[in-house]
PDB file of N, CA, C and O in Angstrom:
ATOM      1  N   MET A   1       9.830 -11.575  -5.404  1.00  0.00           N
ATOM      2  CA  MET A   1       9.500 -10.207  -5.021  1.00  0.00           C
ATOM      3  C   MET A   1       8.517  -9.641  -6.028  1.00  0.00           C
ATOM      4  O   MET A   1       8.887  -9.339  -7.163  1.00  0.00           O
ATOM      5  N   GLU A   2       7.294  -9.501  -5.626  1.00  0.00           N
ATOM      6  CA  GLU A   2       6.254  -8.993  -6.520  1.00  0.00           C
ATOM      7  C   GLU A   2       5.932  -7.536  -6.093  1.00  0.00           C
ATOM      8  O   GLU A   2       5.800  -7.234  -4.907  1.00  0.00           O
ATOM      9  N   LEU A   3       5.814  -6.664  -7.089  1.00  0.00           N
ATOM     10  CA  LEU A   3       5.464  -5.273  -6.864  1.00  0.00           C
ATOM     11  C   LEU A   3       4.010  -5.071  -7.209  1.00  0.00           C
ATOM     12  O   LEU A   3       3.574  -5.471  -8.288  1.00  0.00           O
ATOM     13  N   LEU A   4       3.264  -4.473  -6.341  1.00  0.00           N
ATOM     14  CA  LEU A   4       1.798  -4.205  -6.601  1.00  0.00           C
ATOM     15  C   LEU A   4       1.592  -2.764  -6.926  1.00  0.00           C
ATOM     16  O   LEU A   4       2.255  -1.892  -6.364  1.00  0.00           O
ATOM     17  N   LYS A   5       0.670  -2.492  -7.837  1.00  0.00           N
ATOM     18  CA  LYS A   5       0.288  -1.159  -8.170  1.00  0.00           C
ATOM     19  C   LYS A   5      -0.713  -0.660  -7.137  1.00  0.00           C
ATOM     20  O   LYS A   5      -1.317  -1.453  -6.414  1.00  0.00           O
ATOM     21  N   ILE A   6      -0.890   0.691  -7.068  1.00  0.00           N
ATOM     22  CA  ILE A   6      -1.836   1.268  -6.120  1.00  0.00           C
ATOM     23  C   ILE A   6      -3.255   0.680  -6.254  1.00  0.00           C
ATOM     24  O   ILE A   6      -3.871   0.368  -5.235  1.00  0.00           O
ATOM     25  N   PRO A   7      -3.802   0.517  -7.503  1.00  0.00           N
ATOM     26  CA  PRO A   7      -5.117  -0.060  -7.612  1.00  0.00           C
ATOM     27  C   PRO A   7      -5.244  -1.433  -6.997  1.00  0.00           C
ATOM     28  O   PRO A   7      -6.292  -1.778  -6.450  1.00  0.00           O
ATOM     29  N   GLU A   8      -4.152  -2.248  -7.084  1.00  0.00           N
ATOM     30  CA  GLU A   8      -4.152  -3.604  -6.527  1.00  0.00           C
ATOM     31  C   GLU A   8      -4.137  -3.504  -5.003  1.00  0.00           C
ATOM     32  O   GLU A   8      -4.856  -4.237  -4.324  1.00  0.00           O
ATOM     33  N   VAL A   9      -3.321  -2.600  -4.468  1.00  0.00           N
ATOM     34  CA  VAL A   9      -3.273  -2.419  -3.026  1.00  0.00           C
ATOM     35  C   VAL A   9      -4.624  -1.999  -2.507  1.00  0.00           C
ATOM     36  O   VAL A   9      -5.114  -2.527  -1.509  1.00  0.00           O
ATOM     37  N   ALA A  10      -5.244  -1.012  -3.215  1.00  0.00           N
ATOM     38  CA  ALA A  10      -6.566  -0.534  -2.770  1.00  0.00           C
ATOM     39  C   ALA A  10      -7.566  -1.642  -2.777  1.00  0.00           C
ATOM     40  O   ALA A  10      -8.381  -1.729  -1.858  1.00  0.00           O
ATOM     41  N   LYS A  11      -7.548  -2.479  -3.747  1.00  0.00           N
ATOM     42  CA  LYS A  11      -8.513  -3.592  -3.868  1.00  0.00           C
ATOM     43  C   LYS A  11      -8.313  -4.554  -2.671  1.00  0.00           C
ATOM     44  O   LYS A  11      -9.280  -4.939  -2.014  1.00  0.00           O
ATOM     45  N   ILE A  12      -7.065  -4.929  -2.401  1.00  0.00           N
ATOM     46  CA  ILE A  12      -6.749  -5.838  -1.295  1.00  0.00           C
ATOM     47  C   ILE A  12      -7.185  -5.265   0.041  1.00  0.00           C
ATOM     48  O   ILE A  12      -7.713  -5.995   0.879  1.00  0.00           O
ATOM     49  N   LEU A  13      -6.973  -3.958   0.261  1.00  0.00           N
ATOM     50  CA  LEU A  13      -7.311  -3.271   1.537  1.00  0.00           C
ATOM     51  C   LEU A  13      -8.775  -2.849   1.545  1.00  0.00           C
ATOM     52  O   LEU A  13      -9.283  -2.437   2.588  1.00  0.00           O
ATOM     53  N   LYS A  14      -9.440  -2.936   0.454  1.00  0.00           N
ATOM     54  CA  LYS A  14     -10.853  -2.451   0.328  1.00  0.00           C
ATOM     55  C   LYS A  14     -10.927  -0.998   0.709  1.00  0.00           C
ATOM     56  O   LYS A  14     -11.730  -0.568   1.538  1.00  0.00           O
ATOM     57  N   LEU A  15     -10.010  -0.230   0.035  1.00  0.00           N
ATOM     58  CA  LEU A  15      -9.938   1.231   0.176  1.00  0.00           C
ATOM     59  C   LEU A  15     -10.045   1.854  -1.205  1.00  0.00           C
ATOM     60  O   LEU A  15      -9.951   1.161  -2.218  1.00  0.00           O
ATOM     61  N   SER A  16     -10.245   3.182  -1.238  1.00  0.00           N
ATOM     62  CA  SER A  16     -10.187   3.889  -2.509  1.00  0.00           C
ATOM     63  C   SER A  16      -8.705   3.926  -2.905  1.00  0.00           C
ATOM     64  O   SER A  16      -7.804   3.778  -2.080  1.00  0.00           O
ATOM     65  N   GLU A  17      -8.504   4.130  -4.209  1.00  0.00           N
ATOM     66  CA  GLU A  17      -7.143   4.252  -4.728  1.00  0.00           C
ATOM     67  C   GLU A  17      -6.496   5.493  -4.065  1.00  0.00           C
ATOM     68  O   GLU A  17      -5.326   5.453  -3.683  1.00  0.00           O
ATOM     69  N   ASN A  18      -7.246   6.563  -3.936  1.00  0.00           N
ATOM     70  CA  ASN A  18      -6.724   7.780  -3.333  1.00  0.00           C
ATOM     71  C   ASN A  18      -6.254   7.545  -1.923  1.00  0.00           C
ATOM     72  O   ASN A  18      -5.186   8.016  -1.531  1.00  0.00           O
ATOM     73  N   ARG A  19      -7.061   6.802  -1.139  1.00  0.00           N
ATOM     74  CA  ARG A  19      -6.658   6.546   0.275  1.00  0.00           C
ATOM     75  C   ARG A  19      -5.405   5.634   0.345  1.00  0.00           C
ATOM     76  O   ARG A  19      -4.556   5.804   1.220  1.00  0.00           O
ATOM     77  N   ALA A  20      -5.311   4.687  -0.572  1.00  0.00           N
ATOM     78  CA  ALA A  20      -4.123   3.785  -0.619  1.00  0.00           C
ATOM     79  C   ALA A  20      -2.900   4.641  -0.982  1.00  0.00           C
ATOM     80  O   ALA A  20      -1.831   4.468  -0.398  1.00  0.00           O
ATOM     81  N   TYR A  21      -3.048   5.515  -1.894  1.00  0.00           N
ATOM     82  CA  TYR A  21      -1.944   6.448  -2.268  1.00  0.00           C
ATOM     83  C   TYR A  21      -1.530   7.280  -1.077  1.00  0.00           C
ATOM     84  O   TYR A  21      -0.332   7.421  -0.832  1.00  0.00           O
ATOM     85  N   VAL A  22      -2.458   7.839  -0.324  1.00  0.00           N
ATOM     86  CA  VAL A  22      -2.174   8.668   0.808  1.00  0.00           C
ATOM     87  C   VAL A  22      -1.406   7.882   1.872  1.00  0.00           C
ATOM     88  O   VAL A  22      -0.457   8.384   2.475  1.00  0.00           O
ATOM     89  N   LEU A  23      -1.838   6.640   2.087  1.00  0.00           N
ATOM     90  CA  LEU A  23      -1.144   5.810   3.094  1.00  0.00           C
ATOM     91  C   LEU A  23       0.270   5.520   2.698  1.00  0.00           C
ATOM     92  O   LEU A  23       1.135   5.464   3.572  1.00  0.00           O
ATOM     93  N   THR A  24       0.564   5.329   1.413  1.00  0.00           N
ATOM     94  CA  THR A  24       1.875   5.144   0.951  1.00  0.00           C
ATOM     95  C   THR A  24       2.739   6.432   1.034  1.00  0.00           C
ATOM     96  O   THR A  24       3.921   6.402   1.377  1.00  0.00           O
ATOM     97  N   LYS A  25       2.105   7.507   0.716  1.00  0.00           N
ATOM     98  CA  LYS A  25       2.739   8.869   0.811  1.00  0.00           C
ATOM     99  C   LYS A  25       3.169   9.196   2.240  1.00  0.00           C
ATOM    100  O   LYS A  25       4.222   9.794   2.463  1.00  0.00           O
ATOM    101  N   GLN A  26       2.332   8.793   3.212  1.00  0.00           N
ATOM    102  CA  GLN A  26       2.563   9.082   4.624  1.00  0.00           C
ATOM    103  C   GLN A  26       3.531   8.112   5.187  1.00  0.00           C
ATOM    104  O   GLN A  26       4.032   8.315   6.293  1.00  0.00           O
ATOM    105  N   GLY A  27       3.819   7.062   4.474  1.00  0.00           N
ATOM    106  CA  GLY A  27       4.807   6.035   4.991  1.00  0.00           C
ATOM    107  C   GLY A  27       4.116   4.981   5.873  1.00  0.00           C
ATOM    108  O   GLY A  27       4.770   4.123   6.466  1.00  0.00           O
ATOM    109  N   VAL A  28       2.804   5.067   5.942  1.00  0.00           N
ATOM    110  CA  VAL A  28       2.063   3.973   6.679  1.00  0.00           C
ATOM    111  C   VAL A  28       2.254   2.601   6.052  1.00  0.00           C
ATOM    112  O   VAL A  28       2.455   1.589   6.723  1.00  0.00           O
ATOM    113  N   ILE A  29       2.181   2.625   4.729  1.00  0.00           N
ATOM    114  CA  ILE A  29       2.454   1.434   3.968  1.00  0.00           C
ATOM    115  C   ILE A  29       3.756   1.684   3.211  1.00  0.00           C
ATOM    116  O   ILE A  29       3.810   2.611   2.403  1.00  0.00           O
ATOM    117  N   PRO A  30       4.796   0.905   3.437  1.00  0.00           N
ATOM    118  CA  PRO A  30       6.087   1.160   2.710  1.00  0.00           C
ATOM    119  C   PRO A  30       5.893   0.996   1.219  1.00  0.00           C
ATOM    120  O   PRO A  30       5.160   0.123   0.755  1.00  0.00           O
ATOM    121  N   SER A  31       6.573   1.866   0.476  1.00  0.00           N
ATOM    122  CA  SER A  31       6.466   1.816  -0.981  1.00  0.00           C
ATOM    123  C   SER A  31       7.751   2.215  -1.614  1.00  0.00           C
ATOM    124  O   SER A  31       8.636   2.750  -0.947  1.00  0.00           O
ATOM    125  N   VAL A  32       7.884   1.957  -2.949  1.00  0.00           N
ATOM    126  CA  VAL A  32       9.056   2.340  -3.749  1.00  0.00           C
ATOM    127  C   VAL A  32       8.529   3.030  -5.008  1.00  0.00           C
ATOM    128  O   VAL A  32       7.405   2.774  -5.440  1.00  0.00           O
ATOM    129  N   LYS A  33       9.301   3.852  -5.556  1.00  0.00           N
ATOM    130  CA  LYS A  33       8.986   4.498  -6.818  1.00  0.00           C
ATOM    131  C   LYS A  33       9.741   3.805  -7.924  1.00  0.00           C
ATOM    132  O   LYS A  33      10.961   3.652  -7.868  1.00  0.00           O
ATOM    133  N   VAL A  34       8.971   3.372  -8.969  1.00  0.00           N
ATOM    134  CA  VAL A  34       9.573   2.709 -10.092  1.00  0.00           C
ATOM    135  C   VAL A  34       9.176   3.452 -11.353  1.00  0.00           C
ATOM    136  O   VAL A  34       8.005   3.459 -11.733  1.00  0.00           O
ATOM    137  N   GLY A  35      10.110   4.054 -11.978  1.00  0.00           N
ATOM    138  CA  GLY A  35       9.767   4.786 -13.200  1.00  0.00           C
ATOM    139  C   GLY A  35       8.717   5.888 -13.026  1.00  0.00           C
ATOM    140  O   GLY A  35       7.974   6.186 -13.962  1.00  0.00           O
ATOM    141  N   GLY A  36       8.652   6.482 -11.855  1.00  0.00           N
ATOM    142  CA  GLY A  36       7.653   7.541 -11.612  1.00  0.00           C
ATOM    143  C   GLY A  36       6.350   7.004 -11.056  1.00  0.00           C
ATOM    144  O   GLY A  36       5.470   7.798 -10.724  1.00  0.00           O
ATOM    145  N   SER A  37       6.180   5.679 -10.936  1.00  0.00           N
ATOM    146  CA  SER A  37       5.010   5.062 -10.398  1.00  0.00           C
ATOM    147  C   SER A  37       5.259   4.501  -9.014  1.00  0.00           C
ATOM    148  O   SER A  37       6.334   3.957  -8.760  1.00  0.00           O
ATOM    149  N   ILE A  38       4.319   4.615  -8.129  1.00  0.00           N
ATOM    150  CA  ILE A  38       4.431   3.999  -6.811  1.00  0.00           C
ATOM    151  C   ILE A  38       4.080   2.548  -6.841  1.00  0.00           C
ATOM    152  O   ILE A  38       3.066   2.151  -7.415  1.00  0.00           O
ATOM    153  N   ARG A  39       4.905   1.763  -6.232  1.00  0.00           N
ATOM    154  CA  ARG A  39       4.658   0.331  -6.099  1.00  0.00           C
ATOM    155  C   ARG A  39       4.869  -0.121  -4.670  1.00  0.00           C
ATOM    156  O   ARG A  39       5.670   0.469  -3.945  1.00  0.00           O
ATOM    157  N   VAL A  40       4.183  -1.129  -4.269  1.00  0.00           N
ATOM    158  CA  VAL A  40       4.246  -1.690  -2.918  1.00  0.00           C
ATOM    159  C   VAL A  40       4.703  -3.140  -3.050  1.00  0.00           C
ATOM    160  O   VAL A  40       4.135  -3.934  -3.800  1.00  0.00           O
ATOM    161  N   LEU A  41       5.774  -3.458  -2.274  1.00  0.00           N
ATOM    162  CA  LEU A  41       6.189  -4.842  -2.274  1.00  0.00           C
ATOM    163  C   LEU A  41       5.118  -5.726  -1.630  1.00  0.00           C
ATOM    164  O   LEU A  41       4.579  -5.379  -0.579  1.00  0.00           O
ATOM    165  N   GLN A  42       4.811  -6.854  -2.249  1.00  0.00           N
ATOM    166  CA  GLN A  42       3.800  -7.720  -1.685  1.00  0.00           C
ATOM    167  C   GLN A  42       4.105  -8.152  -0.277  1.00  0.00           C
ATOM    168  O   GLN A  42       3.203  -8.208   0.559  1.00  0.00           O
ATOM    169  N   ASP A  43       5.356  -8.459   0.012  1.00  0.00           N
ATOM    170  CA  ASP A  43       5.805  -8.824   1.375  1.00  0.00           C
ATOM    171  C   ASP A  43       5.529  -7.689   2.392  1.00  0.00           C
ATOM    172  O   ASP A  43       5.109  -7.937   3.522  1.00  0.00           O
ATOM    173  N   ASP A  44       5.777  -6.449   1.955  1.00  0.00           N
ATOM    174  CA  ASP A  44       5.519  -5.286   2.827  1.00  0.00           C
ATOM    175  C   ASP A  44       4.049  -5.168   3.175  1.00  0.00           C
ATOM    176  O   ASP A  44       3.679  -4.884   4.314  1.00  0.00           O
ATOM    177  N   LEU A  45       3.204  -5.398   2.148  1.00  0.00           N
ATOM    178  CA  LEU A  45       1.749  -5.335   2.332  1.00  0.00           C
ATOM    179  C   LEU A  45       1.281  -6.468   3.261  1.00  0.00           C
ATOM    180  O   LEU A  45       0.410  -6.267   4.108  1.00  0.00           O
ATOM    181  N   LYS A  46       1.852  -7.618   3.096  1.00  0.00           N
ATOM    182  CA  LYS A  46       1.539  -8.749   3.991  1.00  0.00           C
ATOM    183  C   LYS A  46       1.912  -8.447   5.400  1.00  0.00           C
ATOM    184  O   LYS A  46       1.139  -8.751   6.308  1.00  0.00           O
ATOM    185  N   ASN A  47       3.087  -7.850   5.643  1.00  0.00           N
ATOM    186  CA  ASN A  47       3.511  -7.485   6.981  1.00  0.00           C
ATOM    187  C   ASN A  47       2.597  -6.401   7.585  1.00  0.00           C
ATOM    188  O   ASN A  47       2.267  -6.426   8.771  1.00  0.00           O
ATOM    189  N   TYR A  48       2.216  -5.477   6.745  1.00  0.00           N
ATOM    190  CA  TYR A  48       1.230  -4.428   7.183  1.00  0.00           C
ATOM    191  C   TYR A  48      -0.036  -5.084   7.657  1.00  0.00           C
ATOM    192  O   TYR A  48      -0.542  -4.748   8.727  1.00  0.00           O
ATOM    193  N   LEU A  49      -0.549  -5.991   6.902  1.00  0.00           N
ATOM    194  CA  LEU A  49      -1.802  -6.705   7.243  1.00  0.00           C
ATOM    195  C   LEU A  49      -1.615  -7.581   8.527  1.00  0.00           C
ATOM    196  O   LEU A  49      -2.480  -7.611   9.402  1.00  0.00           O
ATOM    197  N   LYS A  50      -0.502  -8.262   8.602  1.00  0.00           N
ATOM    198  CA  LYS A  50      -0.220  -9.081   9.797  1.00  0.00           C
ATOM    199  C   LYS A  50      -0.177  -8.246  11.066  1.00  0.00           C
ATOM    200  O   LYS A  50      -0.547  -8.702  12.148  1.00  0.00           O
ATOM    201  N   GLY A  51       0.288  -7.004  10.904  1.00  0.00           N
ATOM    202  CA  GLY A  51       0.330  -6.134  12.032  1.00  0.00           C
ATOM    203  C   GLY A  51      -1.034  -5.505  12.384  1.00  0.00           C
ATOM    204  O   GLY A  51      -1.139  -4.651  13.263  1.00  0.00           O
ATOM    205  N   GLY A  52      -2.047  -5.952  11.679  1.00  0.00           N
ATOM    206  CA  GLY A  52      -3.415  -5.504  11.988  1.00  0.00           C
ATOM    207  C   GLY A  52      -3.724  -4.163  11.237  1.00  0.00           C
ATOM    208  O   GLY A  52      -4.717  -3.488  11.506  1.00  0.00           O
ATOM    209  N   GLY A  53      -2.842  -3.837  10.314  1.00  0.00           N
ATOM    210  CA  GLY A  53      -3.080  -2.535   9.605  1.00  0.00           C
ATOM    211  C   GLY A  53      -2.787  -1.375  10.539  1.00  0.00           C
ATOM    212  O   GLY A  53      -1.904  -1.428  11.395  1.00  0.00           O
ATOM    213  N   ASN A  54      -3.539  -0.369  10.341  1.00  0.00           N
ATOM    214  CA  ASN A  54      -3.365   0.826  11.139  1.00  0.00           C
ATOM    215  C   ASN A  54      -4.755   1.524  11.241  1.00  0.00           C
ATOM    216  O   ASN A  54      -5.552   1.477  10.304  1.00  0.00           O
ATOM    217  N   ASN A  55      -5.003   2.128  12.329  1.00  0.00           N
ATOM    218  CA  ASN A  55      -6.306   2.826  12.511  1.00  0.00           C
ATOM    219  C   ASN A  55      -6.457   3.996  11.511  1.00  0.00           C
ATOM    220  O   ASN A  55      -7.545   4.553  11.366  1.00  0.00           O
ATOM    221  N   ASP A  56      -5.393   4.347  10.848  1.00  0.00           N
ATOM    222  CA  ASP A  56      -5.405   5.434   9.933  1.00  0.00           C
ATOM    223  C   ASP A  56      -5.944   5.084   8.573  1.00  0.00           C
ATOM    224  O   ASP A  56      -5.884   5.906   7.658  1.00  0.00           O
ATOM    225  N   THR A  57      -6.481   3.860   8.407  1.00  0.00           N
ATOM    226  CA  THR A  57      -6.980   3.379   7.090  1.00  0.00           C
ATOM    227  C   THR A  57      -8.368   3.872   6.790  1.00  0.00           C
ATOM    228  O   THR A  57      -8.859   3.644   5.684  1.00  0.00           O
ATOM    229  N   LYS A  58      -9.019   4.528   7.700  1.00  0.00           N
ATOM    230  CA  LYS A  58     -10.433   5.002   7.507  1.00  0.00           C
ATOM    231  C   LYS A  58     -10.411   6.364   6.857  1.00  0.00           C
ATOM    232  O   LYS A  58     -11.466   6.946   6.605  1.00  0.00           O
TER     233      LYS A  58
END
């Protein structure tokens, strides 16, 4: 189980860090809070990508 930081998620999705943060905040990309920082499980991000992402990534 690997946890990714928002900058890593943004790089993978080719989005700004702000947009990646918004998508996690909206629940579009599942996330967890660890010590006050938002993290995304690598498996959750893979599932998000397998599902074709979401039209809301723009």
